[in-house]
N, C-alpha and C positions, 0 to 999 in steps of 0.2 A: 373446380377447374384448377390445374396446376399453374403456379407462377414460374417465372424463368430464373430460378435460383439453384445454387448448388450447395454441397455440404451435407453432412449426415451426422446425427447424434451418435451413431455407432462408433464413431472415431473420436468422440469428445475426450476420452481419457488420454489417448495418444497425443492429441493436439494440445491437451492441457500440460502433459509432461514436456512437450517441446516448447511450449510457451514459458514454462518455468525455467528451462535451460537457457532460452534466449534472453530472459530477463536478467540473468547473471552477468557479471563482468567476464571479459575474455579469460582472465586468470582463473576465475572460479569455474568456468566451463571446462577449461583444460584439466583442472583438478578433478572434477566430477568424472570426466571421461577416462582420465588416467587411472582412477580407482575402480573402474568397471572391470569385471572379469572378461577374458577374451570372448567367452560365449555371449555375455550380456552386450558387449560392444558390437559383436557381429549381428545379434538379433536386433539391436537398436538401429544399426545401419540398414538392415533389411526391412525394417518396419516402415513400409511405404506411407502409411497414414500419418506417421509422425513428420515426414518431410514433404508431403504432397501439398500442392497448391489447392486451394478450396474448390477450384473448378474441375479438379481431377477426381473429386470424391462424389459418390452417388448422391443424387438429389434426395432431400427428405420430404419432398412434396408428395401429397397423395394423388392417386389417379393417373399418374403419367404412364404412358406406354412406350415412348421413345425418348431416350436420353441422347441428345445431339451434342457431341463435343466437337465444336468447330474452332480450331485453333491453328496458330502458326506452326511452321516446321520446327521440330525439335522441342516443342512444348512439353512433350511427355504423354502424348495421346495413346501410343501403343502400350506403354507401361501401365497407364490407368486402366485400359481395357483388359489387359491380362490380369491385373490385380483384382478387378471386379469379378471376372469370370472365375478365377481361382477361389476367391472367397465364397462365391455362390456354390460352386461345385463341392467344396470341402464341408460346407455347412449342411447341405441337404443331399441325401443319397438318391441315386437313380435318376438324376436330372439328364435331360437331353438338350444339348446346346449346339447351335449352329455357329460356326466360325467362318466368316465370309470375307475374302480379300478380293483385290482387283483381278487376280489370276490365282490358279491353284498353286503356282510356284511361289508367288508372293505370300499367299496364306501360310504356306509351310515355312518359308525362310524368314518371314518377319513376325507373324503372329504366334508361331509355335517355337521355332528354333532360334529366333533373333535374340539380340542382347537384352531386349525387354519383353520377350515372348513368354508363353505359358511354361515352357520347359525351364527357362531361367528362373522364373518366379518360384516354381516348385522346388528347385534346387536351393534357392536362397532360404526358403522356409523349411528346408529339410523334409520335404514331403515326397513320398514314393509315388511315382506316376508311371503310366505305361503309354509309350508313344510308338504307334504302328504306322510308319510312313506308307507302307504298301497298301494299307486300308484307309489312309487319310483319317485316322482315328486316334484321339488322345483321351485317355481315361484315368480316373482316380480309383483308389482302392474301395471306396464306398459304392461303386457302380455308376457314378456319374460319368457321362461321356460327352466329348465335344467332337463333332463331325465336321470335316473341312469341306468348304464349297468355294465356288468361284463366281465372281460377278460377270465373268466372260461367258458363263454357261447358265442361263436363267432356268433352263429345263431341269437342271440338277436339283433345284430347290422346289420343284413341283412334287408334292406328295409327302415328304417327311414332316413329322410333327416335332415341335420343339417347345421347351419351357422358356428358354432365353436365347438371345442371339447377340453376337458381337460382329459388327460390320465395319471393316477398316477401309479408308480411302474410297468412300462411296462415289465421290465425284470422278473417280478414274474408271469405274466399272463400264465396260463396253455395252452391257445390256442392263443398264441401271434400272430403268423403269420396270421392265418385265421381271428382272431378278428380285427387285424389292417387292413387287406385287406377289410373286410366288412365295416369298419368305413370309409376308404378312398372313397369307392364307394358312401357312403351316405353323405360325406362331400361336398355337391354341392349346398347348399342353399345360396342365397345372392350373392353379387358382389365379395366378397373376402373371401371365407371360409378358415379357418386356424385351426391348432391344436397345443396345448401345451402338451409336454410330460415331466413330472417330475419324475425322477427315479434315484435310486442309480444304478450305472453301474454293469452289470454282463456280462460275455463273451457269449452273444447269437448273432447269425447272424443278427437278425433284428435290434439290436442297432447299429451294425457296418454299416449296409446298410443305416440307417437313418442318421447317423453321416456323411457319405460320400456323401449323396444326395446333389446336388447343390441348391436345394430349401429348405434346412434345415439350420437354424441358431442355432449354439450350444453355450450355455453358461454353466458355471459350477462354482464350488466353493468348499471350504473345510468346514468341520465341524467347525473349529476355526474361520471362517468368520462371524458366527452368534454372534452378540454382546449381544444377550439375554441369551446365555448359560453361566452357571457358569464356571469361569476360572479354578476352581479346577477339575471340570468334564473333561474339555478339557485336562488339564495337565495329569490326570490319564489315559485317553484314549490314549493320545499321548505316554506316558511312556510305556503303555502296548503293543500298536500295531504300534507305529511309526517305520518306516524303514522296515516293513513287507509288503507282497503283500496284506494281508487283510487290513492293514492300508491304503495302496495306493488306494484300491478300496472303502472301507467303510468310511474312513475319508477324503481322498483327492479327491474322486470322479473320479478316473482315470479308463478308460476302458482298461483293460488288455487283450492282445490277447490270451495268453496261461497261464493257471493257473500253478503255480510252482509245478513240479512233475506230470503234467498231463500225463496220459497214452496215450492219443491221442492228438497230437498237430494239429494246422491248416495245417501246412506243410505236416505232415504225412497223414492226411485225403485226401488232394488234390492229393498227389502223388499216393494214392491208388485208385483213381477214374478211372473207365473205362466206356465205353458206355453201356447203358442198354441193356438187352437181347431183341432180336427182338420180334415183336408182330405179332399175326395172323391178317388176314384180318378183323376180327370182333373187333379188338382192344384188345383182351385178350392176356396176355403174353404167349409166347411160349418158351419152354426150348431149347435154342440153341444160339450159338454165333459164327459167322465166320465159320459156318459149323460144329461146335462141339456141342455135346449134354451134358447137365448137367447129370452127372452119378447118383448123389444122391441129394435129396432135403428133407429138414427137416423144420418144422414149430416150432419155439421156442415160448414158452408161459410163461409169468410171471403174474400169476393171481393176481387181487387186493384182499386185505384182507377184504374190505368193499364195499358197493355199494352206489350209489347216486352221485349227482353232484360234491361233494367235495372229492370223493374217488380218490385214485391213478388210473392211467391208467392201463388197461390190456395190457401189452406188447405183441405184436404179430409180430414176425419178421421171414421172410422166408429166408433161406440160402441154397445154393447149392454148389456142388463141381465138378470140372473137374480135374481128377488126384489128385494131392496133393494141388491144389489151391482152396481156399474157396471164395465164393461170397455172399455178401448181395444182395438179389434180390427184396425184398419188405418189407416195413414197413406198416403193416395193423393194428397197435395199435388203441385202442378205449378207451373212457372214459365214465363213468356214466351209463354203462349198467349193468343189472342184470346178474347173471351167465349164464342163458340160452341165453342171448343176445350176450355176448362176446364169448360164446362157438360156436354160429352159425357163428360168424365172423372167428373163427379159422377154422371151417369146410369149409367155403367159400374160405379162402386162400389156404387151402390144395387142394380143387377142382380146383382152378385156375391153380395151378402148378402141377396137376396130381400126387399127392403124398398122402400117407396115414400116413406118419411118423410125429408124434407130440411128442415133448419133453416138459414137463411142470413141473414147480417147484411145489412141494407138501407140502411145509412148512405151507401154509395157507389152511388146510383142504384137504389133498391129496385124500381121498375117494370121496369127493364132486367134486373136479376138474376132476377126471377121469370119474365120472358118468355123469356130464353135458356134457363133451366132447363126450362121447360115445352116449349120447342121441341125440346130434346134428348130429352125423353121425356114424352109426355102423361100417363103414369100417375103421375108424381111428384106427391106432395102437398107443396107447398112452403109452409113457414111462414116469413114474414119477421120478423126481430127487429131492434129498433133499440137501438143502444148508447147508453145514457144515463150509463154510468159508464166509467171508464178500464179498460183491459185487465186490469191487476193487481187492481182492485177486483172485477171480474167473476170473476176466477180464484180469489179467496180461499176462497169456499165449497167449490169443487171441490178445492182443495188440502187443505182440512180433511177431505174424504172420503177422500183418499189417505192422509192421516196416520192416520186412524182405521180403515183397512182396508176402507172401504166402496167404494173405487174401486181398480181394479187395471189393470196393463198385461198384456195377453195376448200376450206376446212382447217383442221389443226394437224400439224405434223411435228410433234414435240422433238424427236431426235434430229430431224433436219433443221428445225429452228434453233436448237441448241448449238449446232455446228455453225450456222450463219452468224449467230451472236458472237462467236469466237473469231471471226475473220476480221483482220485489222487492215485499215487503209495503209497502203505503202508496203505491205508484207507482214507476215507473222500470223500466228494462229494460237488462240488461247481457249479454244473450246474443248469439249470432251473428246477422249480418245486422241490418238496421235495424228490423225489425218482427217480432213473434212470431206470424206468420200461422197456423202449424200449431197452436200452443198456443191461439190464439183459437178456431179451428174446433173443437178438442177441447172447450173450455169450453162453447161453444154446444150441442154435441151432448149433453154430460153434464148440462148444466143442464136441457135439455128432458127427458131421461130421468128426472131426479130429481124432476120435477113429478108431480102426481097422475096416476093411471093414466087418468083421463078426458081428460087433455090430449092424449094421443096414442093412437090405436087400437092394440089388441094385434095384433102380427104373428105369424101362426101358420105352421107348416111346411105345405107342400103335399105 
């Protein structure tokens, strides 16, 4: 079983040479460098292993499958990832490597073309490579290839087989859970497939799972560990953010369990979890639990302002009530669909739970929202609501219901829960993705359920 250490015997000679140089006086160091030929000086400067922090070097432990480099901004994670991939690809012919970023644009601009990307590393080492942007493919003369993928599109990773993978900023992936799962199924080529994850930490369940996995080796570091950064920049960042939770996360690379002021904490979420509602013989959900029936059911919708792959999700969350207790019963949220597409998903969720009640935020084109929902299913009773407060302010009364046991999760909803953990009292959001769309949809549904019984008709079993 691997331990949580970094470093590698492969780089002992380079590290030894650097150690000898550091042991000399400043005058001796200058004399040694001055007597180097221009070629030797350039090669020594380009020798990443000679200058690298030990946490940037591959683990020498046996049996690890995932190398998790979780460090502060500017630590040198991208450089370390590109160096590792380049070394693997040039040493062995015919490798197939997955290079996965938060989006295909970031994968290309940061991991390939960036100042610390694969293209720059190859040029520094005077290696000829072939970069084909139109095919999202980077290749070496020996036949090794790196294919680009996006954490925004999990289905793109379904199918291809790889020897190795480099995943950057995993905590920012919009479809982190599914994309990582698909990558793991495809990481089966060769005798010892492995993955490197380089990321600034954020409180998402997947990072915690990876960190605790016995086949993961975790290394990390602070922004200040990078000797290439200007000391004045480090001093300014430390003076501004030192001693804060933001500083601990962004500068020190610490994975924090609960954000300061979080409306939903890990402990609160786990305490509020109950068994899912039973299912019918055909696998579809049935309204009822321990002989009781849900009295009312509402589908909450937070429509996206735009469409396309990079748009926010359409939050679709189904909630129900038994007496004064509220339940989250399904997260049916979707991303990247046109209005008629997400409207049909809303209608399908309502049909699964035998309800016509839909409450949808109307700030982004209220008339359009209502019309596409009615077009998807004429039986839907759509109630449009307007956001006059911020998302966190709307969420605070619902968070109080969870804290007091008056609202519960009927099952596990990882992506929704990750967004809830990032919602901060008084405003602010520190969760995954740029907007808590699922959380907002849940808040709308539960707010409607918490109103007087006359506000929404009673839904009865047929």
